[in-house]
C-alpha positions in Angstrom: -125.2 -36.8 190.6 -127.1 -36.9 187.3 -126.9 -34.2 184.7 -130.4 -33.1 185.7 -129.2 -32.9 189.3 -126.3 -30.7 188.2 -128.7 -28.2 186.8 -130.8 -28.0 190.0 -131.1 -24.4 191.1 -132.8 -22.3 193.8 -135.6 -21.6 191.4 -136.8 -25.2 191.3 -135.5 -26.7 194.5 -138.0 -27.3 197.4 -137.4 -25.7 200.7 -135.2 -28.1 202.8 -132.2 -28.0 205.1 -129.2 -26.9 203.0 -126.0 -29.0 203.0 -122.4 -28.0 203.3 -121.8 -27.6 199.6 -124.8 -25.5 198.7 -124.2 -21.9 197.6 -126.4 -18.9 197.2 -128.3 -17.8 194.2 -127.1 -14.3 193.5 -128.2 -11.6 191.1 -129.8 -13.6 188.5 -127.3 -16.4 188.2 -128.3 -20.0 188.7 -126.0 -21.8 191.2 -126.0 -25.5 191.6 -127.3 -27.2 194.7 -125.8 -30.4 195.9 -127.8 -33.1 197.7 -127.1 -33.6 201.4 -124.4 -36.2 201.7 -122.6 -34.7 204.6 -123.8 -37.3 207.0 -122.4 -40.2 205.0 -118.8 -39.7 206.2 -116.5 -37.5 208.3 -114.9 -34.7 206.3 -111.9 -34.3 208.6 -108.7 -36.3 208.4 -105.2 -35.8 209.8 -103.8 -34.1 206.7 -106.5 -31.5 206.7 -105.8 -30.6 210.4 -102.0 -30.3 209.6 -102.8 -28.1 206.5 -105.0 -25.8 208.6 -102.4 -25.5 211.3 -99.5 -24.9 208.9 -101.3 -22.1 207.0 -102.9 -20.7 210.2 -99.4 -20.3 211.6 -98.6 -17.7 208.9 -100.8 -15.4 211.0 -98.6 -16.4 213.9 -95.6 -14.9 212.1 -97.5 -11.7 211.5 -98.7 -11.5 215.1 -95.2 -12.1 216.4 -93.6 -9.6 214.1 -96.2 -6.9 214.8 -96.0 -7.3 218.6 -92.3 -8.0 219.3 -91.1 -4.7 218.0 -92.9 -2.6 220.6 -91.1 -4.0 223.7 -87.8 -4.4 221.8 -87.6 -0.6 221.1 -87.9 0.0 224.8 -84.9 -2.1 225.7 -81.9 0.0 226.7 -79.3 -2.0 224.9 -81.3 -1.7 221.6 -81.7 2.1 222.0 -78.0 2.4 222.9 -76.9 0.6 219.8 -79.3 2.2 217.3 -79.6 5.8 218.7 -78.0 6.5 222.0 -79.4 8.9 224.7 -82.4 11.0 223.7 -81.1 14.6 223.7 -84.4 16.0 225.0 -85.0 13.6 227.9 -81.5 12.4 228.6 -82.8 8.8 228.7 -82.5 5.8 226.5 -85.8 6.5 224.6 -86.1 6.7 220.9 -86.9 10.2 219.5 -90.3 10.7 217.7 -88.4 10.6 214.3 -86.8 7.3 215.0 -90.1 5.8 216.4 -91.7 6.8 213.1 -88.9 5.0 211.2 -89.3 1.8 213.3 -93.0 1.6 213.3 -94.4 3.5 210.3 -92.1 2.8 207.4 -92.4 -1.1 207.6 -96.2 -0.7 207.2 -95.6 0.6 203.7 -94.0 -2.8 203.0 -97.1 -4.6 204.2 -99.3 -2.6 201.9 -97.1 -3.4 198.9 -97.1 -7.1 199.9 -100.8 -7.2 200.3 -101.3 -5.6 196.8 -98.9 -8.0 195.2 -100.4 -11.1 196.8 -103.4 -11.5 194.5 -101.1 -11.6 191.5 -98.8 -14.2 193.1 -101.8 -16.2 194.3 -103.3 -16.3 190.9 -100.1 -17.2 189.1 -98.4 -19.6 191.5 -101.1 -20.8 193.8 -101.6 -20.6 197.6 -99.0 -23.1 198.7 -95.9 -21.9 196.8 -96.7 -18.2 197.4 -96.7 -18.9 201.2 -93.5 -21.1 201.0 -91.8 -18.2 199.1 -92.9 -15.8 201.8 -91.4 -18.0 204.5 -88.1 -18.2 202.7 -87.9 -14.4 202.2 -88.9 -13.7 205.8 -85.8 -15.5 207.0 -83.7 -13.0 205.1 -85.6 -10.1 206.6 -85.1 -11.3 210.2 -81.4 -12.0 209.6 -81.0 -8.4 208.4 -82.6 -7.2 211.7 -80.5 -9.5 213.8 -77.1 -8.3 212.4 -78.1 -4.7 211.3 -75.1 -2.4 211.8 -77.2 0.7 212.1 -80.8 1.9 212.4 -81.2 2.3 208.6 -80.3 -1.4 208.0 -82.7 -2.5 210.8 -85.5 -0.5 209.3 -84.9 -2.0 205.9 -85.0 -5.5 207.5 -88.3 -4.5 209.2 -89.6 -3.2 205.8 -88.5 -6.5 204.1 -90.2 -8.6 206.7 -93.4 -6.6 206.7 -93.6 -6.9 202.9 -93.4 -10.7 203.3 -96.0 -10.9 206.1 -98.3 -8.7 203.9 -98.2 -11.4 201.2 -98.6 -14.3 203.7 -101.5 -12.5 205.5 -103.4 -12.2 202.3 -102.7 -15.8 201.2 -103.4 -18.0 204.2 -107.1 -17.0 204.6 -107.7 -17.9 201.0 -106.2 -21.4 201.4 -108.1 -22.0 204.6 -111.4 -21.0 203.1 -110.8 -23.3 200.1 -109.3 -26.4 201.7 -112.0 -27.1 204.4 -115.6 -28.1 203.9 -117.8 -25.0 203.8 -119.5 -26.1 207.1 -116.1 -25.5 208.8 -115.0 -22.4 206.9 -116.0 -19.8 209.4 -114.2 -21.5 212.2 -111.1 -22.3 210.2 -110.7 -18.8 208.8 -111.5 -16.9 212.0 -108.9 -19.0 213.9 -106.4 -16.7 212.2 -107.4 -13.9 214.5 -106.9 -16.1 217.6 -103.5 -17.3 216.4 -102.4 -13.7 215.6 -103.2 -12.5 219.1 -101.8 -15.6 220.7 -98.5 -14.8 218.8 -98.7 -11.3 220.2 -98.9 -12.7 223.8 -96.0 -15.0 223.1 -93.9 -12.2 221.6 -94.4 -10.0 224.7 -93.6 -13.0 227.0 -90.4 -13.6 225.1 -89.2 -10.0 225.5 -90.4 -10.1 229.1 -88.1 -13.1 229.7 -85.1 -11.6 227.9 -85.3 -7.9 229.0 -83.3 -8.6 232.1 -80.4 -10.1 230.2 -77.5 -7.7 229.8 -76.2 -6.6 226.4 -77.5 -7.2 222.9 -78.8 -10.7 223.7 -81.8 -9.0 225.3 -83.2 -8.1 221.8 -81.4 -10.7 219.7 -83.1 -13.6 221.4 -86.7 -12.5 220.4 -85.5 -11.8 216.9 -83.8 -15.2 216.7 -87.0 -16.9 217.8 -88.9 -15.0 215.0 -86.4 -16.5 212.5 -86.9 -20.1 213.7 -90.6 -20.2 213.0 -90.5 -20.0 209.2 -87.6 -22.5 209.1 -89.9 -25.0 210.9 -92.9 -24.2 208.7 -91.2 -24.4 205.3 -90.7 -28.2 205.1 -94.2 -28.8 206.5 -95.8 -26.5 204.0 -93.9 -27.9 201.0 -95.5 -31.3 201.5 -99.0 -30.0 201.8 -101.5 -30.2 198.9 -102.3 -27.2 196.8 -105.8 -25.7 197.1 -108.2 -27.8 195.1 -110.2 -24.6 194.4 -107.2 -22.9 192.9 -106.5 -26.0 190.8 -110.1 -26.1 189.6 -109.8 -22.4 188.6 -106.9 -23.4 186.4 -108.9 -26.3 184.9 -106.4 -28.8 186.4 -109.3 -31.1 187.5 -107.3 -34.4 187.9 -104.9 -32.8 190.3 -107.7 -31.0 192.0 -109.5 -34.3 192.7 -106.3 -35.9 194.0 -105.7 -33.1 196.4 -109.3 -33.0 197.5 -109.2 -36.7 198.1 -106.1 -36.3 200.3 -107.8 -33.8 202.7 -111.2 -35.5 203.0 -112.2 -38.5 205.2 -115.4 -39.3 203.3 -116.1 -41.5 200.3 -114.9 -41.1 196.7 -118.4 -40.4 195.5 -118.7 -37.5 198.0 -115.3 -36.1 196.9 -116.5 -36.3 193.3 -119.7 -34.5 194.2 -117.8 -31.7 196.1 -115.4 -31.3 193.2 -118.3 -31.1 190.7 -119.9 -28.3 192.7 -116.6 -26.6 193.2 -116.1 -26.5 189.4 -119.7 -25.3 188.8 -119.2 -22.5 191.4 -115.9 -21.5 189.8 -117.6 -21.2 186.4 -120.5 -19.3 187.9 -118.0 -16.9 189.6 -116.4 -16.2 186.3 -119.7 -15.3 184.7 -120.7 -13.2 187.7 -117.6 -11.1 187.7 -117.1 -10.9 183.9 -118.3 -7.3 183.6 -117.4 -6.1 187.1 -114.6 -3.6 187.8 -113.1 -2.3 191.0 -114.6 1.2 190.6 -118.1 -0.3 190.7 -117.9 -0.3 194.5 -118.3 3.5 194.3 -121.4 3.4 192.1 -124.5 5.1 193.6 -126.2 1.8 194.4 -123.1 0.4 196.2 -121.4 3.4 197.8 -123.2 3.2 201.2 -122.3 -0.5 201.5 -118.7 0.2 200.5 -118.3 3.0 203.0 -119.8 1.0 205.9 -117.9 -2.3 205.0 -114.6 -0.6 204.3 -114.4 1.8 207.2 -114.2 -0.4 210.3 -110.6 -1.6 209.6 -109.5 2.1 209.4 -111.6 3.2 212.4 -109.7 0.6 214.4 -106.5 2.6 214.0 -108.0 5.9 215.4 -109.8 4.4 218.4 -106.8 4.7 220.7 -105.8 1.0 220.6 -102.4 1.9 219.2 -101.3 3.4 222.5 -101.8 0.1 224.3 -100.6 -2.3 221.6 -98.0 -1.1 219.1 -96.6 1.6 221.4 -97.6 -0.1 224.7 -94.2 -0.6 226.1 -92.8 2.8 225.2 -96.1 4.4 226.4 -96.1 2.5 229.8 -92.4 3.3 230.2 -93.1 7.0 229.9 -95.9 6.7 232.5 -93.4 5.1 235.0 -95.8 2.6 236.5 -93.9 -0.6 237.4 -92.2 -2.8 234.8 -93.4 -1.8 231.3 -92.5 -5.3 230.0 -94.8 -7.0 232.6 -97.6 -4.6 231.8 -97.2 -5.1 228.1 -97.8 -8.9 228.6 -101.0 -8.0 230.5 -102.1 -5.7 227.7 -101.6 -8.4 225.1 -103.5 -11.0 227.2 -106.4 -8.5 227.6 -106.8 -8.2 223.8 -106.6 -12.0 223.4 -109.3 -12.5 226.1 -111.5 -10.0 224.3 -111.1 -11.8 221.0 -112.1 -15.1 222.6 -115.3 -13.4 223.9 -116.1 -11.8 220.5 -118.0 -14.7 218.9 -120.5 -14.7 221.8 -121.1 -11.0 221.6 -121.3 -10.7 217.8 -123.6 -13.7 217.3 -125.8 -13.5 220.3 -126.1 -9.7 220.9 -125.9 -8.8 217.2 -123.6 -6.5 215.2 -125.2 -3.2 216.0 -125.5 -3.6 219.8 -122.0 -5.0 220.0 -120.6 -2.0 218.1 -122.5 0.7 219.9 -122.1 -0.6 223.4 -118.4 -1.4 222.9 -117.6 1.9 221.3 -119.3 3.9 224.0 -117.2 2.1 226.6 -114.1 2.9 224.5 -115.1 6.5 224.3 -115.6 6.8 228.1 -112.2 5.2 228.7 -110.5 7.6 226.2 -112.0 10.6 228.0 -111.2 9.4 231.6 -107.6 8.3 230.7 -107.0 11.5 228.9 -108.3 13.6 231.8 -106.1 11.7 234.3 -103.1 12.4 232.2 -103.0 16.0 233.2 -101.5 14.9 236.5 -99.5 11.8 235.9 -97.0 12.9 238.6 -99.6 11.5 241.0 -98.9 7.7 241.0 -102.5 6.7 241.4 -103.4 8.6 238.2 -100.6 6.8 236.3 -101.7 3.4 237.6 -105.4 4.2 236.7 -104.4 5.1 233.1 -102.5 1.8 232.8 -105.5 -0.2 234.2 -107.9 1.7 231.8 -105.7 0.8 228.9 -106.0 -2.9 229.8 -109.8 -2.6 230.0 -109.8 -0.8 226.7 -107.9 -3.7 225.1 -110.5 -6.2 226.2 -113.5 -4.3 224.9 -111.7 -3.4 221.7 -111.0 -7.1 221.1 -114.6 -8.1 222.0 -116.3 -5.5 219.8 -114.3 -3.3 217.4 -111.7 -5.8 216.2 -114.2 -8.7 215.6 -116.6 -6.4 213.5 -113.7 -5.1 211.5 -113.0 -8.5 210.2 -116.6 -9.5 209.6 -118.3 -6.5 208.0 -116.3 -6.3 204.7 -117.2 -9.9 203.8 -120.8 -9.7 205.1 -122.2 -6.3 203.9 -120.7 -6.1 200.5 -122.8 -7.3 197.6 -121.6 -10.7 196.4 -120.2 -9.8 193.0 -118.2 -7.0 194.6 -117.0 -8.8 197.8 -113.4 -9.3 196.7 -113.0 -5.7 195.6 -114.6 -4.4 198.8 -112.3 -6.5 200.9 -109.3 -5.2 198.9 -110.5 -1.6 199.4 -111.0 -2.2 203.2 -107.4 -3.7 203.6 -105.8 -0.9 201.5 -107.6 1.8 203.6 -106.7 0.1 206.8 -103.0 -0.2 206.0 -102.9 3.4 204.8 -104.6 4.6 208.0 -102.2 2.5 210.0 -99.2 4.2 208.4 -100.7 7.6 209.1 -101.5 6.7 212.7 -98.2 5.1 213.6 -96.5 8.2 212.2 -98.7 10.6 214.1 -98.7 9.0 217.5 -95.0 9.6 218.3 -95.4 13.2 217.1 -98.2 13.6 219.7 -96.8 11.6 222.6 -93.0 11.9 222.5 -91.2 14.4 224.8 -89.2 15.8 221.9 -92.4 16.4 219.9 -95.8 17.6 221.1 -95.2 15.9 224.5 -98.9 15.1 225.1 -98.2 11.7 226.5 -101.4 10.0 227.7 -103.3 13.2 226.9 -103.4 11.8 223.4 -106.3 9.7 224.6 -108.4 12.8 224.3 -107.5 13.1 220.6 -108.8 9.6 220.1 -111.9 10.4 222.2 -112.8 13.0 219.6 -112.3 10.4 216.9 -114.4 7.8 218.8 -117.3 10.3 219.2 -117.4 10.7 215.4 -117.2 7.0 214.8 -120.2 6.4 217.1 -122.3 8.8 215.1 -121.2 7.1 211.9 -122.2 3.6 213.3 -125.6 4.8 214.6 -126.6 6.0 211.2 -124.8 3.6 208.8 -124.3 0.2 210.5 -127.2 -2.3 209.9 -128.0 -5.3 212.0 -127.2 -8.3 209.8 -127.2 -11.1 212.4 -128.9 -14.2 211.0 -129.6 -12.5 207.7 -128.8 -14.2 204.3 -127.0 -12.3 201.6 -130.2 -12.1 199.7 -131.9 -10.4 202.7 -129.1 -7.9 203.0 -129.4 -7.1 199.3 -133.2 -6.7 199.6 -133.0 -4.3 202.6 -130.3 -2.1 201.1 -132.3 -1.9 197.8 -135.4 -1.0 199.9 -133.4 1.7 201.7 -134.5 0.5 205.1 -133.3 2.7 208.0 -130.4 1.0 209.8 -132.3 1.2 213.1 -135.2 -0.9 211.7 -133.2 -3.8 210.2 -133.5 -6.0 213.2 -137.3 -6.2 213.0 -137.8 -5.9 209.2 -139.6 -8.8 207.5 -138.0 -9.7 204.2 -139.5 -11.8 201.4 -139.8 -15.6 201.9 -137.4 -16.4 199.0 -134.7 -14.1 200.5 -134.9 -15.9 203.8 -134.5 -19.3 202.2 -131.3 -18.4 200.5 -128.4 -20.0 202.3 -125.8 -18.0 204.2 -122.4 -18.6 202.8 -119.8 -18.3 205.7 -117.9 -15.1 205.3 -114.2 -15.3 204.5 -112.4 -13.2 207.1 -109.0 -11.5 206.4 -106.5 -10.1 209.1 -104.7 -6.8 208.8 
């Protein structure tokens, strides 16, 4: 590429099909455009596949840790060791206070880990930050395995959640940076699938061990959780560091070597990609030079910030927590068959919904997916909550359990998928990182509040609402639907420039689908959104 070619911008390039390495012209900055060389070689090689799998499996750790604790706390040997008989019910069921300790306190650790991750990633890179997380996670699981009392077990949970918070914020960055941009969307969103697949595995493991007598029933799942980072540490150590991170540190020789290792195409194509990578890095520095976090709350950005940052939090108050985090305890209280078997079914329903999500979001659009999915969730909340007034009738209890499974599917197909997409898609480009941080922080804070509140609402030694809690979430869902109707735009197929134009023009959210934007906005390329899991 000549020096003249390096200066080519969207202002002087002719309209043509954009290649994998092209990036968007944003807010007055000229971004280089790379000629189309993608067809000259295959970008994928074996090392790239291994790198994606190794870093993607960090979400597997998060998914396993997040889902294994629900069924474990319902195991009688576990309750007997760390609490004993519930004085209110006379059964081996944790009190509302102890449920709060087991579920809510560790989430604070994940918030701290997520906030610390950007500092670690900037200083030590993606690879060594993740390797360090794997090492530390072994200690956290060991503490849970051999905890002499509930306090020690909670500290182990806090420790492990802190580590998974770091890993969950690190892996998506590496995946977004290591693959060609044409593959970025698929690589990063695979994290969601792996997270939920880990949830299914966790529930299956506990299902297999719950019939074992004694402490082995809960130590086996915890032991398996300890094995995974031990396997991933040696694999990750030998993987190349992110070329994008190395370029940001001006270590260009090493960046080229690493990029060469994970590409199957020619040296000249690697050099071209690295050149564009460096130019984009320089442009990003210029773009964000005078930008601060608090700019997301400026008058011109506040509506976008509220919309983009709210869906992660709204997830927590939809009612999903009853059939995921607290699924086993909740189903045990309903008394409908084996709660461990039903928890496996619940996890599979979320997983199936997530697999359906790409079709609903990209074909039906964001707004129809949200509104239809949320109306269905509201209806389920109302019906399940109404049936809960007579759970002594077995058919009602079975219907509530079945409705919770249907809820999981539609939540995964609509709410969950949009929560990951919107912060990266709606935010203005120069504030995208800050908006994502805001969304994650809000989500984790809401998660702490929700996981603390639910036992106080459902447990027999607290408000004793049981499944009637669905009616509380129904009220929340009704408010969310009103919010979505007035504030969620239809962004399917829109470029970042078009989204900027329509927000600046103050177009009604209901009219976005048919609105005709300017020609130059339509010609700007869509940069695949980086999706982060919470």
